[in-house]
Structure formats: structure tokens, C-alpha cells
N, C-alpha and C positions, 0 to 999 in steps of 0.2 A: 750968611743969613742966620739969625739966632734961632735956636730950637724952641719949640713951644713947651717942651718938657723941662722940669726942674732937674737938677743934678742927680737927685735920688732916683727919680723915675727913669731917667736915661740909663743909669747903671743897672737897674732891675731888668729893663727891656733887653739890654745887651747880654745879660746873664742867661735869660730864657732863650734868646736866639742861639747862643753858643750851645746850650744844652740840646735844643731841638736838632741842630745840625749833627751833633754827636750821635743822638739816638737814631736819626735817619740813616747815618752811615752804618751803624750797628745792625739795623733792620735789613738794610740792603745786603750786607755781608751774610747775615743769617739766611736770607732768602736764596742767595746764590749757593750757599752750602747745601741747603735742602734740595734744591733742584739738581745740583750736581749728583747727590746721592740717589735721587729719583731716576735720573737718566741712566745711572749704572744698573738699576733694577730691570729684570726681564719684562716687567709689566709695560714699560714704556718703549721697549725695543720693537722694531718691525718684525712681525711674525708671518708665517705663510697664511695663517688664518685671516689676518688683517689685510694682507696683500690680495687674497682671493676676493674678499669682500669689496676692496677698492676696484679691482679689475672688473668684477661682474657689475657693480653698480655705477661706476664712473666711465668705464671704457666701452661697455656693451651698448649703451643707448646711442652714441653717435656712430657705431659701427654698422654699416649697411651691407658691406660685402660678405657674402656667405662664407668665403674662405677664411676671412678674418675672424668671423664668429666661431667657426669650427676650431680654430687654434686655441680658443679659450677652454675647450673641453679636453684638457690634458690630464695626465695622471696626478701631477702636482696639485692642480686645483681640486680634483676629485678627493684626494687625501685630505686636503685642508677642509673641504665641506663636510667630509665624514667626521673629522675631529670636532668641528663646530657642532654638528648635529648630535654627536655622542657625548658632548661635554655636559658636566653636571651644572655648569654655570648657565643660568637662565639667559643672561644677556648674550652669550655666545650662540645659544640655540635661536634666539630671536634674530641674531645677525644672519644665521644660515637661512632662516625662513624668509627674511627680507630679501636675501640674495635670490632665492627661488621666485619670489614675487616679481622682482625686477626682471629676472630671466623670462618669466611667463608673459611679461608685457612687451618685451623688446626682441625676443628670439625670433629669427626668421627661418630657422632650420629645426629638424626634429631633435628632441632631447635624447641624447645617447642613453641606452639602457642602463649603463653603469651609474649614471647620474640620478637614477630613480632610487637607488639604495638610501641616500641620506633623506629622501622624502619619506620613505617608510619609517625611518627612525624618528623623524620629526612628528609624524602622526601620532606617535606614542608619548610625546611630551606631555607633562602635567601642567604646562603653562598655557593659560587661555589665549594670550596674544600669539604664541607660537602656533597653537591649534588653529586659530582663526586665519592667520596669515598663510599657513601651508595649505589649508583647504582651499582658500581663494586662489592660490597659485595653481593648484591642481585643476580648478575650474577653468582658469585661463588657458592652461596647457591643453586641456581636453577640447576646449572650444576651437583652439587654433589648429590642433593636430589630432585628428581622429585616430591616427595610427598609435597614439600613446596608450590606447586601451589594450595593452598587451598583457600577456599572462602574468608577468611579474607584478604589475599593478593590481590586477584582478585578484590574484591569489593572496598576495601579502598586504594589499591596501584596503580591501573591502571591509574586513573585520574591524580595523581601527576606525575607518570612516563610519561604520555602523555604530561603534561605541561613541564617537563624537556626535553623531546625530541625536544621541540621548542626553547630550550635555545640558546642564542647567543654564549655560551661557547662550543667550539667543543668537549672538554673533557667530559663535562656534557652530551651533546647531544649524543655523541658516547656511553657512558655507559648506558644511559637511553634507547636508541634504542636497545642496546644489551640485556638488561633485558626484554624489550617488546618482542623481538624475542623468548626468552625462555618461554614466556607465551603463545605462539601460537602453543604449541605442542599437544594440544588436542581439540576436538570439543567443549567441554564445555567452556574451558578458552577462546577459540577464539570467541565464541558467546558473552561472557561477554565483551571482549575487543571491539568488533564491536559495541555493544550497548553503550559502553562508548565513542565512537567516535574515534576509533583508525585509521580507514581508511583515513579520511581527514588529519590526522597528518602524517601517514606513506607515503602516495603517494607523497607529495611534497619533502620528504626527498630523493627520488630517484635522485633529481637534486642537492643534497648537494655537496659542494666542497670537502667534506671529503669522501674519498673512502670507509672507514670502515662504516660510516653512510649509504652510498649507499648500501653496501652489507647487513648490518643488516636489513635495511628497506625492501630491495628487498626479502630477505629470509623470513621475517615475512609475507609479502604480498603473497609470494608463498604458505606459510602454510595456509593462510586465503583463497586463491583461490582454495584450495583443496576441499572446501565445497561450492557447487554450490549455496547454499542459500545466500551467500554473494556476488555473482556476480553482482547483480543489484546495490548494494552499491558501489562496486569497479568501476563500469562503470558510476556511477551517476555524477562524476566530469566531467564537460562539455568539449566538443571539443576533445574527445578521449584522454584526458590528460594522463591517466594511460598508455594506449597502446603506445602513442608517447614517453612517458618518458622511458618505458621499451625498446623500439626500439633504442632510443638514448643510453641508458646504454649498450645495446648489442654491441655497437660500441666502448665501453670503452677500453682503453689500458690496464686496469687492468683485467687480464684474468678471475679471479674468479667472478668479477662483470658482465662481459659480459656473462659468462656461466650461472650465477644465473638468470640474466634477461631472458635468453632464456628458462630456466627451468620454470620460472614463466609464460611466454607466452605459453609454452607447456601445463601447467596445465589449463590455461584459455581456451586454444584452443579446449578443449573437448566440449566447447559450440560452436555450428556451427555459431551462430550469431557473435561471437567474431572472428572466422576465417574469415568471410566475411569482417569485419572491418579491420583486419590485412592485407588482400590481397589488400584492397583499399589503405592502408597506405604504400604499396610497401615494404613489409617485406622481400622480397626475397634477395635484395641487401645486407643488413647486415648479412643475413644468409650465403650467399656465402663467405663473408669475414671471418665469424666465422669458416666456414668449412676448411679454410686454416690455422687456428691457430693450436697450439699444443694440443688443447682439442676440437675436432670437434663433440664430442658425443652429447652435448646438441642441437646443430644445427640439427643434423641428427634426433634426437628424435622429435623435433618440426616438421621437414619436414615429418616425418613418419605420424604424426597426420594430417597435412595439406593435404598430398597426398591421404590419405584414403577417402577424401571428393571429389568425381569426379569433381565438378565444378571448383576446384582449379587447376586441372591437366594441362589444356592447358597453363596457365600462367607459372607454374613450369617447364614444358617442354620447352616452348619458352625462358625462362630466362636461360636455360642451366644448370639446376641443375644436370642432369645426367653427363654432362661433368666435373663438379666439383667433382662428386662422384667417378668417375672411378679411379683417382689416389689414393683416400683413400682406395679403395678395394685392389689395387695392393700393396700398401705400409703398410697396417695395417691388413693383412689377418689373423693375430693371435689374433686380438682384437675381442672378442665375441660381444661386444656392436656395434662396427662399422659394422661388417659383418652382424649382424642381422638387424640393422636399414636399411642398404643399400638394403638388400633383400626385406624388407617391402616396401621401396620406389619404387624399380624397379618393384615389382609385381603390385603396384597400378598404376604407370605411364605406365606400359607396357600393360595395359588393353585396350588402344586405338591404332588405327593404327599409329597416329602421335607419340605416346609414344613408340611404338615398333620400329619405324624407329630411334628415338632418342637413344634407348637402343643399337641398332646396331652400330650407329655412335660413341657412347661414349666409347667403349671398356669396358663397365661394365660386359658383359658376360664373357669375358676372366678373369676378376678379380674374378668373382664368381666361375669359374672353378678352379682357383688357390687356392681359399679359401678351396676347398675340400681337398687339399693336405697338409694343415698345420697340423703337428702332435700335435699342442697345442689345437686344437679345441675340445670342449666338445661335447658329444652326442646331447645336446640341441641345440648348434649352428649348428651342422651338420644337424640336423632335419630341421632347418630354411633354410639352404643353399639348401639341396636336395628338400625340399618342394617347394621353389620358383623357382628353376631350372625346376622342373617338371611342375609347373604352367605356366612358361614362354614358355615352349616347346609345349604348346597347340596351340601356334601361328605357322603357317607353316614357316613364315619368320624367326622367332627366332629359330625354330627347325633346320632349314637348317644352320643357323649360328653356333649353338652349335655343330652340326654334323661335320662342317668343321673345327672348332677350337679345338675340343677335342684332347688331346694328349694320348699317350700310358700310361703314368703315371696316368692320370686322369681316364682312363678306368679301369686300375688296381685298383685304389682307389674305384671306384663305385662297382666293383666286390667284393672287400674286405668288403665294407660297407653292401653289400647285405647279407653277412653272419653274421651280427651283431645280438646280442640277442634282441636288441630293435626292435620290429616288425615293427613299423612305419618307422624307419630309413631304415630297410631292404626293406620295400615296396617302399619307395621313390626312392631308388637306382635302383631297378629293373625297376621301372616305367620310369626312365630316359633312361636306356639301351633299353627298349622296344620302345622308341621313336626315337632312333638314326637312321638316314638314312643309309641303308646298301650299302654305296659306297664301292669301292674297298679298299680305305684306312681304313675304319672302319671295314670291314671284316677282314683285316689283324690285326687290333688292338684287335679284339675280339677273334681271333683264339686261342691264348694261354689260354684263359679262358673258353673254351667250357664246359669242365667237371665241373668246379665250378658253372657255370651258370645253367647247367642242374640239378645239385644236389639241388640248391636253388629252382628251379622251381618245382621239385618233392615235396619238403617240402611245398611249397605254395599250391600245389594241395591237400595236406593232412590237410591243415588248415580247421577249421570249418567255418571261415568267408568267405563268397562267393566272397568278393572283391579280395581276394588273388587268388581264382580260376580264376576269370575273367582276372586279370593281367597276370597270368601265360599263359593263352591261347593267350592273345594279344602279349606277348613277344615271344612265340613260333612262332606265325604267322609272326612276323617280322624277327626273327633270322633264320628261315628256308629258307629265301631267299639266305642264304649262303649254297651251296651244301654240304660242309663238315659237317656243323651243322645238315643238313637234314639227312645225313647218320648216324650220331650219335644218332639222335632221334629214328631211326629204331632199333638200338641195345640196347637202354636203357629201363628201366622199366617204363618210363614216359608214354608210350602208354597205358599200363594197368591202370595206375593211371588216365589218361584222360578218359578212358572208364568208370571207377568207378564214376568219377565226373559227367560225362554226364548222366550216368544211374541214379544217385541220383537226378539230376535236372529234368530228364524226369519223374521219379516217383513222385516228388513233384508237377509237373504240372498235 
């Protein structure tokens, strides 16, 4: 078949093809020579450092047997990790940090003490990636193995971590603060951290622009605040800086941060001097805001502590805390924490005449009565509810209010609780019944339960504890204002039991 090209074009194409083949052979030869020389260089040879990285990152993940993992922690691998960590080559430092990150994710056994030495070295690296990676590795190791918080890490690792917590890199700062948080889990480690200067580092981090740094630093400070010996250091930063920062954080749009700040303030508030400072700083306003959030529990816990100190109560009542609390009781009556804290606050604030009036106006009493009816309540929560209702009813004003508001279902619930096996819960329920004003309405409410109440009172009179005897007699004195109940008394065995009790008391006298 004839070619489409003329003789001249065919010759030129043949020449260029021959030239290209020759050039390709020369390039191939040159590439072979270059790679031969590269392979002869130490850079491309297998080294212990590369071997340890391969072993730790490729072999550790599929290894599930503890004995097999233990074999990885030999002297050869330790020396290789030390060389990588101490290298001036940033890539080699990163390799060591990645190795520890991989270890922290897959390790099933405790990290041997010797293998903490390279970690301390890597914490001093100037490379941000190394800093961030090794801090994250420490977090993982601390979460998995609480025994890792040993002296070597605390003494040699805290200061580098504190330095990294002041880093301008948000990633480094976040992981370093996270690691510091995990080192505040015990009194001993917390003491070492405070001696190393942790408090002046952690407190300013409450104002960080990174919400995670705020949370980790606040959580760490909360753990430190649990030990009163550190309170003087916490408050030594001038101008109430810590308390102001926590109050600001309590107004954060990040819910877990605002809750954590409130928890920290609650821990600190067991110190009365700190309570006084908080009240001076107008802590009530952010607390009222937090009470309206989806997690009001921390605010209520702090208010429970503050209200237990009588000098705070006038301000708390005046600021309308009880008005904010009433809706919580009505809408969260199945929450044991909310119900219990509200009970504590009401009992504290209701100890004064102004507080009693505020309780009346706030609709808190009806919320407390509704909490009795919740089937989800535990005996412990019901103990709180009945105890504080009984305490509040020692006030004539509040007793009249409860007597007017109580419903047939709530009376039935009190009678049911009076028959519980828990003696204190039974006692509290009968005590509330004994304080009810015997109005026409309440006489009708109690009428269906006369037999049950009588049975319970007879059992009370048979108890060894005289407080049950006394309560039974008080209840009888109140209930016999109802003529029908008085008739039942005459027909029951309770008269004989009363004579026995009175005879025993006379004999004792």
C-alpha cells in the first residue's frame, strides 16, 4: 500500500523517530545511574528509626494480643524513638510524634515508664505540628490509662504543657489545655500542677476566643477549686479576675461552657468569703439567664449553695429567683436534680417572712405538690420533697396556702407514701397530713382514706422511736376535728395502743 507522505516527508519523520529513540535510551540510562547512586546513600537505606515507625504504625493496629504488644516495647525501639525525638530534623520529630499518636489510639497495655522520655523531649519541640500531635497523644494515653499520671510525667511534663497552653496556635493550645485537664484528676497531681504555676496560666484561658480552650481550662480550674488549699492562689489574681471571668463565661452562648463556669463557681462558693464577692459582683442576673436554658441544673446547684447562707437571701428574693424557679418545678417535675435543688432553695429562702411571701406569690408550692405525683420520682427525691414541704408548713402562712391548694390526687399520694417501707418517707408524709387545716374541703379529701391513715398511725404507735409516737398523737389531734374520723377512733384498736404508749412514757418518767 502506497504511503500518503512524499519521499522528503518520509525521510524527515524517519530521522526524528531515530533521534527520539536515542534520546529516550540516554534518559533511561541517566535515570538508572542516578537511582543507583541514590540507593548507595544512607538516606535511602533502612534505618532503626524508620523500622520503629513502620512497626509501631503498621504492626500495632492489627495486634490484639497483649503479649505481642508488649514485645514492641524493647530497648531497640526505645533508642530509635529517642533518636527521632532528639533529632534536629523536624520531619523525624513529626515521625516520632505520629508514632506516639498511633500508640495512644491502639495500645491495650500501660505505656512503660521508659517510653515517656521521648514524650518529654517532643513537648519541647519548636514545631507546631509536633506540639499539637504529642499533646493529643498524651490526652489519649491519659484517658485510657489513669496510671499514666505518674511522677515522671507530672514533674517533667507539666511545665512544657503549661508553656504550650500559652501557644499562639489554637490547635497546640487546645490540646495542651486538654492534657492539663486530665492531670487535675487527683489531689496529688493537682498540687504538683499548682506548684508549677498552672493557675496563672489557666485563668486567662477562660477568656480565650476558642470555646474548647475555655471549656478545658474551666474544667481544670473546677477540679483545682475542689481543694480549698488552692483557693488563695485562685483568688490572688487581682481585681476579682477569676470570678469576673467565670461570670462572663456563664453568659456564653456555648451551653457546656456556661454550665461548667457555673459548676466552678459552685465549687468555689463553699467558701463564704467567695460567696460575698460573688454577690457584690451581681451574680444573680447571669444565673437567672442560665435558669431559662435547656440545662438549668448548674444554676440551681449554685443557688442552693448561695441560699444556704442567710445574708444572701434578701438579695436572692428581691431579684425574683423564686419567680424564675416556679416554671422549672412545673415543667420538670420528673427531674430529680431540679426538684431537689428547688426544694433546698425554697426551704432556705422560706425561712424569713419576706421569703415566705415570695414563695406564696411565686407558685412554687403548687409545683412542689405536683412533684409528689410524678411516678418517675425515686424515694430519695420524694424524701426531699416531703421533707421540705413539711418544713415549709411550719409557717402558718405557707401551711394555709398548702391546705388551700392541695388536690384529691395529692392527698391520695401522701396517704400512699405514708405506707412506704422507707420509715422517713412515711414519717414525712404523715407529718404533712397532720399539718393540713381541717377545712370542709380537706375533710372531704381525707374521708376516703380514714382507714388507711388509722392503720398507719397504729403502726407508728408500735414503733420504738418516740418521734413516731409524738407524730401519731399530733395527727390524731388534728384529724379528730372531723366527726367521722372521731367516731372511727372509738371503734379502732388505736385507743388501746395509745394507752400503752402513754403508760410507757409515764413509767419512764
